[in-house]
Backbone as ProteinMPNN parsed JSONL, in Angstrom:
{"seq_chain_A": "XXXXXXXXXXXXXXXXXXXXXXXXXXXXXXXXXXXXXXXXXXXXXXXXXXXXXXXXXXXXXXXXXXXXXXXXXXXXXXXXXXXXXXXXXXXXXXXXXXXXXXXXXXXXXXXXXXXXXXXXXXXXXXXXXXXXXXXXXXXXXXXXXXXXXXXXXXXXXXXXXXXXXXXXXXXXX", "coords_chain_A": {"N_chain_A": [[0.856, -1.179, 0.0], [0.634, 2.224, -0.877], [2.297, 5.006, 0.699], [0.362, 7.248, 2.583], [-0.229, 10.719, 2.18], [0.599, 12.901, 4.811], [-1.59, 14.843, 6.807], [-1.523, 18.403, 6.649], [-0.473, 20.541, 9.339], [-2.396, 22.609, 9.728], [-4.606, 21.579, 8.319], [-5.016, 19.244, 9.823], [-5.69, 20.391, 12.269], [-8.113, 21.692, 11.596], [-9.647, 19.458, 10.892], [-9.734, 18.188, 13.353], [-11.244, 20.028, 14.8], [-13.706, 19.653, 13.539], [-14.187, 16.971, 14.23], [-14.533, 17.286, 16.936], [-16.883, 18.558, 16.93], [-16.876, 21.392, 16.71], [-17.809, 24.196, 15.288], [-16.495, 26.517, 12.888], [-15.601, 29.699, 11.459], [-13.691, 31.117, 8.96], [-12.196, 34.179, 9.349], [-11.199, 37.664, 9.177], [-8.013, 38.854, 7.85], [-7.054, 36.633, 6.391], [-9.391, 35.478, 5.427], [-10.162, 37.498, 3.711], [-8.038, 37.419, 1.893], [-8.471, 34.901, 0.782], [-10.537, 35.577, -0.826], [-9.5, 37.098, -2.786], [-8.228, 39.484, -2.022], [-5.39, 41.558, -2.064], [-3.431, 41.112, 0.213], [-1.202, 40.615, 3.023], [-0.599, 38.335, 5.641], [0.137, 36.753, 8.771], [-1.244, 34.942, 10.22], [-4.074, 32.772, 10.874], [-7.364, 33.55, 11.439], [-9.936, 32.262, 13.254], [-13.309, 32.239, 13.861], [-14.856, 30.735, 16.41], [-17.524, 28.563, 17.217], [-18.146, 28.356, 20.2], [-18.461, 28.422, 23.663], [-16.619, 30.845, 25.446], [-15.552, 30.038, 27.857], [-14.96, 27.425, 27.429], [-12.55, 27.244, 26.174], [-10.418, 25.587, 26.698], [-10.808, 23.241, 25.359], [-9.88, 23.776, 22.806], [-7.192, 24.227, 23.368], [-6.421, 21.671, 24.12], [-6.686, 20.261, 21.708], [-4.684, 21.523, 20.144], [-2.337, 20.983, 21.642], [-2.364, 18.167, 21.626], [-1.739, 17.742, 19.003], [0.867, 18.497, 18.828], [1.376, 21.186, 18.864], [1.938, 24.596, 20.064], [0.972, 26.599, 22.798], [0.523, 29.95, 22.7], [-0.883, 32.05, 23.762], [-4.017, 32.379, 25.507], [-5.825, 32.334, 23.4], [-4.254, 32.194, 21.15], [-2.44, 30.184, 19.048], [0.302, 28.143, 18.064], [0.864, 26.034, 15.504], [2.363, 22.803, 14.825], [4.072, 23.246, 12.658], [4.653, 25.883, 12.768], [2.619, 27.517, 11.87], [0.369, 30.059, 12.661], [-2.533, 30.323, 14.606], [-5.466, 31.935, 15.467], [-7.991, 31.919, 17.819], [-11.168, 33.162, 17.845], [-13.679, 34.466, 19.842], [-15.64, 36.434, 20.131], [-16.009, 38.384, 17.674], [-15.495, 41.76, 16.537], [-18.101, 43.913, 15.362], [-19.77, 42.086, 14.016], [-22.691, 40.042, 13.358], [-24.667, 37.544, 15.042], [-23.153, 34.293, 15.508], [-24.599, 32.276, 14.156], [-26.074, 33.782, 12.263], [-24.022, 34.901, 10.68], [-22.832, 32.566, 9.823], [-24.742, 31.546, 8.05], [-24.516, 33.416, 5.986], [-21.955, 33.05, 5.128], [-19.696, 31.515, 2.785], [-18.828, 28.267, 1.538], [-15.507, 27.238, 1.57], [-12.179, 26.054, 1.057], [-9.519, 24.894, 2.947], [-6.379, 23.576, 3.005], [-7.389, 21.202, 1.947], [-9.657, 20.788, 3.469], [-13.028, 21.36, 4.108], [-14.257, 24.599, 4.865], [-16.002, 27.301, 6.344], [-16.118, 30.598, 5.018], [-15.944, 33.927, 5.826], [-17.864, 36.41, 4.202], [-16.447, 38.971, 2.094], [-17.524, 41.576, 2.399], [-18.442, 41.447, 4.996], [-16.106, 40.97, 6.383], [-14.966, 43.454, 6.044], [-16.796, 44.998, 7.53], [-16.267, 44.013, 10.094], [-13.555, 44.694, 10.464], [-13.734, 47.458, 10.291], [-15.275, 47.997, 12.567], [-13.57, 47.045, 14.577], [-11.533, 48.895, 14.501], [-8.78, 49.12, 14.859], [-5.46, 50.298, 14.265], [-4.055, 48.815, 12.292], [-6.165, 47.498, 11.066], [-7.78, 49.571, 10.053], [-5.997, 50.569, 8.201], [-6.012, 48.689, 6.107], [-8.53, 48.846, 5.054], [-9.154, 50.497, 2.687], [-8.014, 48.893, 0.646], [-9.469, 46.525, 0.904], [-12.063, 47.43, 0.342], [-11.742, 48.235, -2.313], [-11.116, 45.771, -3.491], [-13.557, 44.466, -3.095], [-15.263, 46.065, -4.682], [-14.143, 45.553, -7.224], [-14.614, 42.791, -7.402], [-17.405, 42.73, -7.444], [-17.879, 44.116, -9.817], [-16.702, 42.372, -11.648], [-18.383, 40.185, -11.319], [-20.768, 41.22, -12.363], [-20.02, 41.612, -15.024], [-19.439, 39.055, -15.845], [-21.657, 37.069, -15.405], [-22.077, 34.333, -15.589], [-20.094, 33.075, -14.269], [-20.751, 32.922, -11.631], [-21.425, 32.989, -8.072], [-18.893, 33.067, -5.489], [-18.02, 29.938, -4.112], [-20.282, 28.575, -4.885], [-21.29, 25.758, -6.668], [-21.272, 24.947, -10.105], [-24.11, 23.658, -11.873], [-24.118, 20.295, -12.861], [-24.17, 18.886, -16.075], [-26.224, 16.314, -17.229], [-25.202, 13.393, -18.748], [-26.243, 12.01, -21.828], [-25.401, 9.639, -22.69], [-24.998, 6.813, -21.064], [-22.544, 5.413, -19.04], [-21.627, 2.151, -18.465]], "CA_chain_A": [[0.0, 0.0, 0.0], [1.465, 3.422, -0.91], [2.201, 5.886, 1.861], [-0.626, 8.31, 2.474], [0.344, 11.987, 2.612], [0.152, 13.318, 6.129], [-2.293, 16.12, 6.825], [-0.779, 19.561, 7.115], [-0.933, 20.879, 10.688], [-3.647, 23.374, 9.667], [-5.645, 20.627, 7.944], [-5.272, 18.373, 10.98], [-6.387, 21.223, 13.261], [-9.493, 21.871, 11.139], [-10.321, 18.164, 11.007], [-9.967, 17.95, 14.779], [-12.398, 20.855, 15.181], [-14.909, 18.974, 13.03], [-14.399, 15.772, 15.048], [-15.004, 17.754, 18.243], [-18.104, 19.316, 16.614], [-16.677, 22.825, 16.945], [-17.917, 24.92, 14.026], [-15.679, 27.727, 12.822], [-15.659, 30.512, 10.249], [-12.459, 31.854, 8.698], [-12.477, 35.614, 9.312], [-9.981, 38.459, 9.167], [-7.243, 39.055, 6.623], [-6.955, 35.418, 5.59], [-10.664, 35.342, 4.714], [-10.097, 38.468, 2.612], [-7.072, 36.885, 0.921], [-9.154, 33.796, 0.108], [-11.491, 36.158, -1.77], [-8.781, 37.885, -3.777], [-7.613, 40.713, -1.525], [-3.925, 41.489, -2.119], [-2.896, 41.398, 1.547], [-0.326, 39.611, 3.635], [-0.822, 38.144, 7.068], [0.894, 35.597, 9.262], [-2.071, 34.037, 11.019], [-5.439, 32.436, 10.493], [-8.327, 33.879, 12.488], [-11.144, 31.447, 13.168], [-14.373, 32.491, 14.823], [-15.312, 29.414, 16.822], [-18.807, 28.493, 17.918], [-17.762, 27.701, 21.439], [-18.42, 29.371, 24.774], [-15.227, 31.176, 25.751], [-15.104, 29.271, 29.035], [-14.552, 26.096, 26.974], [-11.35, 27.388, 25.344], [-9.491, 24.495, 26.99], [-10.991, 22.222, 24.316], [-8.971, 24.157, 21.725], [-5.833, 23.992, 23.867], [-6.204, 20.224, 24.087], [-6.473, 19.882, 20.307], [-3.378, 22.027, 19.71], [-1.29, 20.234, 22.334], [-2.405, 16.787, 21.145], [-1.135, 17.717, 17.669], [2.258, 18.932, 18.896], [1.472, 22.641, 18.756], [2.325, 25.364, 21.246], [0.022, 27.625, 23.22], [1.195, 31.249, 22.871], [-1.79, 32.782, 24.655], [-5.244, 31.599, 25.649], [-6.511, 32.2, 22.109], [-3.269, 32.203, 20.067], [-1.751, 28.9, 19.016], [1.253, 27.896, 16.983], [0.808, 24.624, 15.148], [3.695, 22.181, 14.841], [4.92, 23.77, 11.579], [4.81, 27.325, 12.951], [1.406, 28.232, 11.472], [-0.311, 30.686, 13.792], [-3.989, 30.272, 14.573], [-6.136, 32.729, 16.479], [-9.385, 31.556, 18.073], [-11.938, 34.363, 18.171], [-14.955, 34.101, 20.444], [-16.59, 37.52, 19.893], [-15.398, 39.38, 16.792], [-16.129, 43.072, 16.482], [-18.887, 44.341, 14.216], [-20.499, 41.029, 13.321], [-23.935, 39.566, 13.971], [-24.486, 36.277, 15.754], [-22.445, 33.256, 14.76], [-25.538, 31.615, 13.25], [-26.399, 34.69, 11.16], [-22.85, 35.002, 9.804], [-22.64, 31.224, 9.244], [-25.642, 31.448, 6.9], [-24.01, 34.288, 4.92], [-20.613, 32.624, 4.717], [-19.646, 30.504, 1.731], [-17.888, 27.182, 1.788], [-14.232, 27.26, 0.888], [-11.359, 24.894, 1.405], [-8.156, 25.141, 3.42], [-5.646, 22.314, 3.172], [-8.303, 20.126, 1.551], [-10.699, 20.629, 4.473], [-14.06, 22.389, 3.924], [-14.349, 25.583, 5.943], [-16.8, 28.476, 6.021], [-15.306, 31.8, 4.852], [-16.751, 35.126, 5.99], [-17.858, 37.232, 2.987], [-15.569, 40.136, 2.151], [-18.221, 42.753, 2.95], [-18.539, 41.274, 6.448], [-14.736, 41.192, 6.883], [-14.832, 44.912, 6.09], [-17.576, 45.473, 8.678], [-15.566, 43.64, 11.314], [-12.329, 45.498, 10.586], [-14.153, 48.838, 10.57], [-15.72, 48.037, 13.964], [-12.406, 46.845, 15.455], [-10.92, 50.221, 14.493], [-7.356, 49.113, 15.181], [-4.704, 50.975, 13.208], [-3.757, 47.883, 11.2], [-7.414, 47.198, 10.364], [-8.158, 50.78, 9.312], [-5.048, 50.72, 7.092], [-6.325, 47.808, 4.979], [-9.9, 49.052, 4.576], [-9.234, 50.902, 1.269], [-7.687, 47.743, -0.206], [-10.597, 45.596, 0.959], [-13.191, 48.034, -0.383], [-11.435, 48.167, -3.743], [-11.256, 44.366, -3.883], [-14.985, 44.182, -3.147], [-15.79, 46.733, -5.885], [-13.677, 44.806, -8.395], [-15.309, 41.501, -7.43], [-18.788, 42.993, -7.874], [-17.826, 44.474, -11.236], [-16.424, 41.133, -12.377], [-19.597, 39.371, -11.258], [-21.726, 41.807, -13.312], [-19.526, 41.401, -16.381], [-19.392, 37.621, -16.13], [-22.622, 36.44, -14.491], [-22.049, 32.868, -15.67], [-19.086, 32.572, -13.336], [-21.477, 32.606, -10.401], [-20.901, 33.499, -6.815], [-17.887, 32.183, -4.896], [-18.496, 28.87, -3.243], [-21.367, 27.823, -5.496], [-20.834, 24.84, -7.709], [-22.178, 24.94, -11.254], [-24.864, 22.422, -12.047], [-23.505, 19.391, -13.819], [-25.075, 18.379, -17.089], [-26.325, 14.852, -17.271], [-24.845, 12.817, -20.02], [-27.246, 11.121, -22.399], [-24.756, 8.338, -22.869], [-24.65, 6.236, -19.758], [-21.401, 4.515, -19.039], [-21.944, 1.065, -17.52]], "C_chain_A": [[0.899, 1.239, 0.0], [1.27, 4.25, 0.357], [1.174, 6.972, 1.602], [0.02, 9.624, 2.921], [-0.249, 12.401, 3.955], [-0.555, 14.656, 6.014], [-1.337, 17.225, 7.239], [-1.266, 19.863, 8.532], [-2.243, 21.675, 10.689], [-4.803, 22.454, 9.299], [-6.021, 19.722, 9.107], [-6.037, 19.13, 12.062], [-7.859, 21.372, 12.873], [-10.284, 20.568, 11.225], [-10.646, 17.853, 12.467], [-11.138, 18.794, 15.286], [-13.696, 20.181, 14.751], [-15.224, 17.742, 13.876], [-14.946, 16.129, 16.422], [-16.311, 18.53, 18.127], [-18.009, 20.788, 17.031], [-16.701, 23.502, 15.579], [-17.025, 26.149, 14.063], [-15.888, 28.414, 11.482], [-14.314, 31.211, 10.125], [-12.826, 33.321, 8.547], [-11.147, 36.352, 9.16], [-9.3, 38.5, 7.815], [-7.172, 37.802, 5.771], [-8.263, 35.143, 4.842], [-10.693, 36.293, 3.525], [-9.159, 37.973, 1.514], [-7.716, 35.755, 0.119], [-10.134, 34.297, -0.945], [-10.826, 37.157, -2.709], [-8.134, 39.16, -3.295], [-6.093, 40.567, -1.522], [-3.29, 41.933, -0.8], [-1.886, 40.338, 1.938], [-0.674, 39.532, 5.109], [-0.057, 36.902, 7.492], [0.028, 34.608, 10.017], [-3.44, 33.81, 10.4], [-6.32, 32.772, 11.685], [-9.582, 33.055, 12.26], [-12.099, 31.855, 14.276], [-14.942, 31.125, 15.159], [-16.646, 29.505, 17.545], [-18.561, 27.656, 19.172], [-17.834, 28.74, 22.546], [-16.967, 29.606, 25.193], [-14.693, 30.372, 26.944], [-14.655, 27.858, 28.667], [-13.298, 26.146, 26.093], [-10.352, 26.249, 25.563], [-9.639, 23.358, 25.972], [-10.064, 22.497, 23.132], [-7.522, 23.894, 22.132], [-5.481, 22.512, 23.774], [-5.916, 19.751, 22.666], [-5.068, 20.283, 19.859], [-2.251, 21.228, 20.35], [-1.219, 18.791, 21.851], [-1.713, 16.656, 19.784], [0.298, 18.255, 17.655], [2.456, 20.422, 18.734], [1.817, 23.278, 20.084], [1.26, 26.413, 21.536], [0.806, 28.911, 23.462], [0.414, 32.157, 23.808], [-3.085, 31.98, 24.686], [-5.947, 31.367, 24.314], [-5.552, 32.234, 20.919], [-2.425, 30.939, 20.149], [-0.781, 28.86, 17.852], [1.236, 26.396, 16.715], [2.219, 24.09, 14.96], [4.624, 22.655, 13.728], [5.122, 25.281, 11.675], [3.608, 28.141, 12.509], [0.712, 28.779, 12.708], [-1.813, 30.707, 13.567], [-4.524, 31.067, 15.755], [-7.564, 32.243, 16.623], [-10.103, 32.82, 18.543], [-13.289, 33.91, 18.707], [-16.032, 35.152, 20.203], [-15.952, 38.575, 18.995], [-16.193, 40.684, 16.783], [-16.98, 43.215, 15.226], [-19.667, 43.279, 13.474], [-21.764, 40.657, 14.09], [-23.647, 38.282, 14.735], [-23.741, 35.282, 14.872], [-23.385, 32.614, 13.74], [-25.875, 32.489, 12.044], [-25.234, 34.775, 10.177], [-22.55, 33.654, 9.129], [-23.49, 31.086, 7.978], [-25.149, 32.276, 5.716], [-22.679, 33.804, 4.342], [-20.694, 31.529, 3.67], [-18.677, 29.407, 2.154], [-16.643, 27.387, 0.944], [-13.465, 26.027, 1.307], [-9.978, 25.376, 1.825], [-7.508, 23.791, 3.643], [-6.552, 21.107, 2.965], [-9.385, 19.826, 2.583], [-11.74, 21.726, 4.239], [-14.126, 23.309, 5.136], [-15.214, 26.742, 5.457], [-15.876, 29.687, 5.989], [-16.239, 33.007, 4.924], [-16.704, 35.962, 4.713], [-17.042, 38.513, 3.177], [-16.268, 41.359, 2.739], [-18.358, 42.658, 4.464], [-17.162, 41.389, 7.106], [-14.516, 42.689, 7.034], [-15.578, 45.471, 7.297], [-16.855, 45.188, 9.993], [-14.313, 44.498, 11.531], [-12.661, 46.959, 10.894], [-14.55, 48.976, 12.042], [-14.547, 47.876, 14.93], [-11.619, 48.147, 15.596], [-9.474, 50.248, 14.983], [-6.614, 49.744, 14.008], [-4.448, 50.048, 12.019], [-5.007, 47.516, 10.414], [-7.866, 48.372, 9.502], [-7.259, 50.935, 8.081], [-5.4, 49.86, 5.887], [-7.718, 48.035, 4.407], [-9.973, 49.535, 3.126], [-8.944, 49.746, 0.308], [-8.865, 46.768, -0.247], [-11.799, 46.141, 0.197], [-12.966, 47.966, -1.887], [-11.586, 46.732, -4.255], [-12.726, 44.0, -4.022], [-15.619, 44.821, -4.385], [-15.398, 45.96, -7.146], [-14.396, 43.461, -8.522], [-16.746, 41.681, -7.9], [-18.839, 43.333, -9.356], [-17.604, 43.221, -12.085], [-17.665, 40.249, -12.424], [-20.654, 39.893, -12.235], [-21.311, 41.537, -14.754], [-19.578, 39.936, -16.798], [-20.358, 36.869, -15.208], [-22.607, 34.919, -14.531], [-21.038, 32.268, -14.713], [-19.758, 32.179, -12.032], [-20.786, 33.167, -9.176], [-19.868, 32.534, -6.253], [-18.536, 31.121, -4.015], [-19.65, 28.079, -3.816], [-20.806, 26.948, -6.605], [-21.805, 24.904, -8.874], [-22.899, 23.612, -11.345], [-24.185, 21.586, -13.112], [-24.56, 18.925, -14.803], [-25.075, 16.861, -17.041], [-26.02, 14.373, -18.673], [-25.959, 11.911, -20.515], [-26.696, 9.715, -22.572], [-24.325, 7.815, -21.506], [-23.505, 5.274, -19.927], [-21.679, 3.419, -18.021], [-20.926, 0.96, -16.411]], "O_chain_A": [[1.837, 1.309, 0.795], [0.22, 4.201, 0.997], [1.132, 7.548, 0.515], [0.735, 9.651, 3.922], [-1.449, 12.262, 4.19], [-0.162, 15.505, 5.214], [-0.453, 17.02, 8.071], [-2.378, 19.472, 8.887], [-3.103, 21.453, 11.541], [-5.872, 22.538, 9.904], [-7.2, 19.464, 9.348], [-6.931, 18.573, 12.699], [-8.747, 21.202, 13.709], [-11.46, 20.576, 11.59], [-11.711, 17.316, 12.772], [-11.931, 18.33, 16.105], [-14.666, 20.144, 15.507], [-16.384, 17.49, 14.203], [-15.726, 15.375, 17.004], [-16.792, 19.094, 19.11], [-18.933, 21.345, 17.623], [-15.747, 23.402, 14.807], [-16.817, 26.751, 15.117], [-16.297, 27.792, 10.502], [-13.846, 31.831, 11.08], [-13.666, 33.674, 7.718], [-10.095, 35.727, 9.029], [-9.907, 38.223, 6.78], [-7.224, 37.893, 4.544], [-8.231, 34.624, 3.726], [-11.188, 35.94, 2.455], [-9.468, 38.102, 0.329], [-7.523, 35.667, -1.094], [-10.521, 33.553, -1.846], [-11.5, 37.963, -3.35], [-7.531, 39.87, -4.1], [-5.565, 39.567, -1.035], [-2.686, 43.003, -0.719], [-1.738, 39.311, 1.276], [-1.002, 40.536, 5.741], [0.347, 36.096, 6.654], [0.506, 33.547, 10.417], [-3.89, 34.553, 9.528], [-6.059, 32.333, 12.805], [-10.212, 33.138, 11.205], [-11.761, 31.824, 15.459], [-15.457, 30.432, 14.281], [-16.871, 30.393, 18.368], [-18.743, 26.439, 19.191], [-17.312, 29.843, 22.381], [-16.182, 28.662, 25.279], [-13.502, 30.069, 27.008], [-14.044, 27.167, 29.482], [-13.017, 25.201, 25.355], [-9.526, 25.979, 24.691], [-8.695, 22.598, 25.751], [-9.528, 21.568, 22.528], [-6.726, 23.398, 21.336], [-4.367, 22.154, 23.392], [-5.015, 18.942, 22.444], [-4.348, 19.479, 19.266], [-1.306, 20.837, 19.665], [-0.126, 18.249, 21.683], [-1.173, 15.601, 19.451], [0.877, 18.445, 16.585], [3.573, 20.881, 18.494], [1.97, 22.597, 21.099], [0.718, 27.034, 20.621], [1.666, 28.952, 24.342], [0.997, 32.941, 24.556], [-3.222, 30.999, 23.955], [-6.587, 30.335, 24.114], [-6.007, 32.298, 19.777], [-1.787, 30.656, 21.163], [-1.01, 29.46, 16.801], [1.556, 25.593, 17.592], [3.175, 24.866, 14.94], [5.839, 22.49, 13.833], [5.695, 25.892, 10.772], [3.572, 29.348, 12.748], [0.492, 28.057, 13.68], [-2.297, 31.059, 12.492], [-4.087, 30.891, 16.892], [-8.284, 32.164, 15.627], [-9.694, 33.459, 19.512], [-13.96, 33.074, 18.102], [-17.209, 34.813, 20.081], [-15.41, 39.561, 19.495], [-17.406, 40.694, 16.996], [-16.628, 42.706, 14.162], [-20.185, 43.551, 12.391], [-21.893, 40.914, 15.287], [-22.492, 37.982, 15.036], [-23.707, 35.417, 13.649], [-23.008, 32.429, 12.583], [-25.952, 31.99, 10.922], [-25.445, 34.727, 8.965], [-22.071, 33.616, 7.995], [-23.022, 30.574, 6.961], [-25.341, 31.884, 4.565], [-22.333, 34.12, 3.204], [-21.624, 30.722, 3.658], [-17.822, 29.607, 3.018], [-16.725, 27.674, -0.25], [-14.033, 25.076, 1.844], [-9.35, 26.174, 1.129], [-8.029, 22.959, 4.385], [-6.49, 20.126, 3.706], [-9.965, 18.74, 2.58], [-11.384, 22.902, 4.175], [-14.059, 22.86, 6.28], [-15.158, 27.116, 4.285], [-14.968, 29.807, 6.811], [-17.209, 33.095, 4.171], [-15.619, 36.206, 4.184], [-16.963, 39.06, 4.277], [-15.658, 42.104, 3.505], [-18.388, 43.682, 5.146], [-17.05, 41.848, 8.243], [-13.949, 43.143, 8.029], [-15.051, 46.326, 8.009], [-16.837, 46.026, 10.895], [-14.05, 44.964, 12.639], [-11.958, 47.615, 11.662], [-14.198, 49.962, 12.69], [-14.53, 48.502, 15.99], [-11.105, 48.461, 16.67], [-8.997, 51.276, 15.464], [-7.102, 49.719, 12.878], [-4.607, 50.456, 10.868], [-4.922, 47.248, 9.215], [-8.284, 48.187, 8.359], [-7.72, 51.385, 7.032], [-5.121, 50.252, 4.753], [-8.052, 47.465, 3.369], [-10.801, 49.017, 2.377], [-9.58, 49.645, -0.742], [-9.213, 46.25, -1.308], [-12.476, 45.398, -0.514], [-13.89, 47.674, -2.646], [-12.128, 46.514, -5.339], [-13.105, 43.301, -4.961], [-16.425, 44.185, -5.063], [-16.228, 45.741, -8.028], [-14.746, 43.043, -9.626], [-17.25, 40.867, -8.674], [-19.74, 42.888, -10.069], [-18.248, 43.041, -13.118], [-17.961, 39.638, -13.451], [-21.358, 39.104, -12.864], [-22.156, 41.266, -15.607], [-19.743, 39.626, -17.978], [-19.926, 36.119, -14.332], [-23.081, 34.277, -13.594], [-21.115, 31.085, -14.381], [-19.365, 31.198, -11.401], [-19.701, 33.742, -9.255], [-19.94, 31.33, -6.498], [-19.481, 31.394, -3.274], [-19.978, 27.012, -3.297], [-19.947, 27.372, -7.378], [-23.02, 24.916, -8.673], [-22.371, 22.573, -10.947], [-23.734, 22.102, -14.135], [-25.69, 18.612, -14.428], [-24.041, 16.225, -16.837], [-26.535, 14.905, -19.656], [-26.548, 11.148, -19.749], [-27.441, 8.735, -22.595], [-23.392, 8.331, -20.891], [-23.491, 4.436, -20.829], [-21.936, 3.705, -16.852], [-21.049, 0.1, -15.539]]}, "name": "protein", "num_of_chains": 1, "seq": "XXXXXXXXXXXXXXXXXXXXXXXXXXXXXXXXXXXXXXXXXXXXXXXXXXXXXXXXXXXXXXXXXXXXXXXXXXXXXXXXXXXXXXXXXXXXXXXXXXXXXXXXXXXXXXXXXXXXXXXXXXXXXXXXXXXXXXXXXXXXXXXXXXXXXXXXXXXXXXXXXXXXXXXXXXXXX"}
């Protein structure tokens, strides 16, 4: 039997969240990057559907996978990837409301919800940190360009939606 490729630390972390039934949404700069924003960041911010008092469940996952706890909500996975667990992001509605608006994406071959760019903008505007305010013009421009592209090419469809597959008339046995 051939060797199976090992999951990346981020993929393993996301799979462990799913196994522990902890829903998450990718938010922040990495969510914006996933939607075409020309930014750079060093960490992944995940809004977790978990009462903050249960943060120890996240610590257990990270430690079990050989990662390091940098702070109660900041973890470094075994390859150095930084992950931030967010319990109450600024400027967003309830987790359930944002979950419904978020599209499915994929990180390290693991399905993950990605916060829409317009909601990333709302969150960064509400956080009002200097680094968040600095990227707002870039995010707004990216959103305008994405909307323009969608109008020009409506057949492309919205991110995260799969085109309907045509059924073949010729059935292959």
